N, C-alpha and C positions, 0 to 999 in steps of 0.2 A: 833686362837692363841694357840700355844702348851702349855700344862700343865707345870707349874714350878715344877721341882723335887728338892729333898733335895740336890742332887749333884750339880744342877744349883746354888742353894743358896750359897753353900760352895765355888764353883768355882768363882762366881760373887764377893763374899765378899773378897776372896783372891786377885783377880785381882784389885779390887778397892783399897784395902789396899796397894797393890804394887804400884799403881799409886800415892797414897798419899805419900809413901816413896820416889818415884822418884821426886815428886814435891818438897819435903823437900830438897832432894839432890841438885836440881837446885837452890832453894832459898838460901841454905847455900853457894853454889858456888859463888853467887853474893856478899857475904860478903867476901871481899878479905883480905888476910893477907899478910903483908910484902910489899904491894903496895899501893901507895898513890892514892886517888881519891877525887875529890872535895866534894862529898857527905859526906865524913867522918866528916866534921865539922857542918853538918846540925843540930845536936843535942846539940852542944856546945853553951851555952847561955852566953851572955856578957851583962853587965849592961849598958844600953843605956838610959841615962837621967832618971834613976829610973825604967826602964822597962826591964825585962829579954828578950833579943832579940837574935835569932840565928845569929851566926857569918856571914853567907852569906848575911844577910840583912844590915849589917853595914860595910862590907868589900868585895872587889873583891877577890874571892878565885880561884886560877888558878893552873894548874898542870905544874910544872917546868920540872921534869923528873919522872921516875917511882916510886921514893921514896921521892920526895920533892914537897911540896905544897908552893905556893906563896900566901901570905895573905896581901892585900893592903887596909887598912881601908879608907873609903871615907872621914873621917874627921881626921885631925892630932891629935886632943886630944883623939882619940879612940885607938891609937897605943898601949899604955900601958895596957889599959883595955882588948883589944883583946888578946894581948900576955898573960896576966895573966889568962884569961878565957881558952885559949888553954892549957896552962901549967897545970892549976888546973883541967880541965875537963879530967878525965881519959878515953881516947878514947877506950882502950881495954874493960873497963867495960861497956861503952855504946854499943859497938858491941856485947858483951856477952848478954846484955839485948835484943838486936835485935834477936840474934840467939835463945835465950831461948823462945822468943815469937813465932818464926817460928816453933820451935819444939812443943810447946804447941798447936799451930794450927793444926799440923799434928796429934798429939795425939787425939785431938777432932774429926778430920775427921775420924780416924780409929774407935773411939768409936761410932760415928754416923753410920758408915757402920755396926758395930756389932748390933746396935739398929735396923736398917732397916732389917737386916737378921733375927733377932729374931722376929720382927713384922710379916714378911712374914711367918715364921714358925707358929706363932700363928694363922694366917689366914688359913694356910693349915690344922691345927688341927680342926678349926671351920668348914671348908669346908669338913672335914673328908677325906682329901687326904693324911694325915699323922697321925700317932698315937702319943699319948703323950710321949711314950718311944722314938720314933724317934725324937720328938721335943727336949727332954732333951739331948739325945745323940748328936744331931747336935748343940744345944746351947753350950755344952761342947767343941765341936770341934771348933766352931766359937770363943769361948773364948780363946782357945789355940792359934788360929791364931792371935787374938787381942793381946795377951800377947807377942807373937813372934814379931809382927810388932812394938809394943810399945818398946820392948827391943832394936830393931834395931834403932828406933828413938833416944832412950837414948844414945846408943853407938855412933851414928853420932854426937849428940850434944856434948858428952864428948870429942870426937876427935877435933871438931871445937873449943871448949872452950880452949883446950890445945894449938891449933895453935894460937889462938888470944892472949893468955897470953905469948906465946913464943916470940912475936914480940918486 
């Protein structure tokens, strides 16, 4: 097996961070703005005989067209409750919680990549294949990469939040 070099560590960290950013981009794309989809009501809770229950468990949720959902409660007495739950449940805020969670997962992934790179550097110093100066310099470079990618994540999150609130 070939010896791992400092350049390999930096390149690997940058590639993995790039993949985390790409995964976030795909996850955010799944949270649609301006288009209806049945899953949008999964987090809206309705009072069903004293128990908070997701709307899809008490009503048939269907897509009528690209911007309209049909909600048909299974029991007639639930119509008003379901309507109130949908009206009161701020869907944009629910979606913002979802995208913030996705962004935080991406930040954690980037930080884990940084931790792994720094661990490999420490191992190289122990094995005397790198000096402590090289370790410090490379840690600084990996930290700059981390900051750059976390900045990108924050920018993507801010754009998505703006889109969600514009609906």
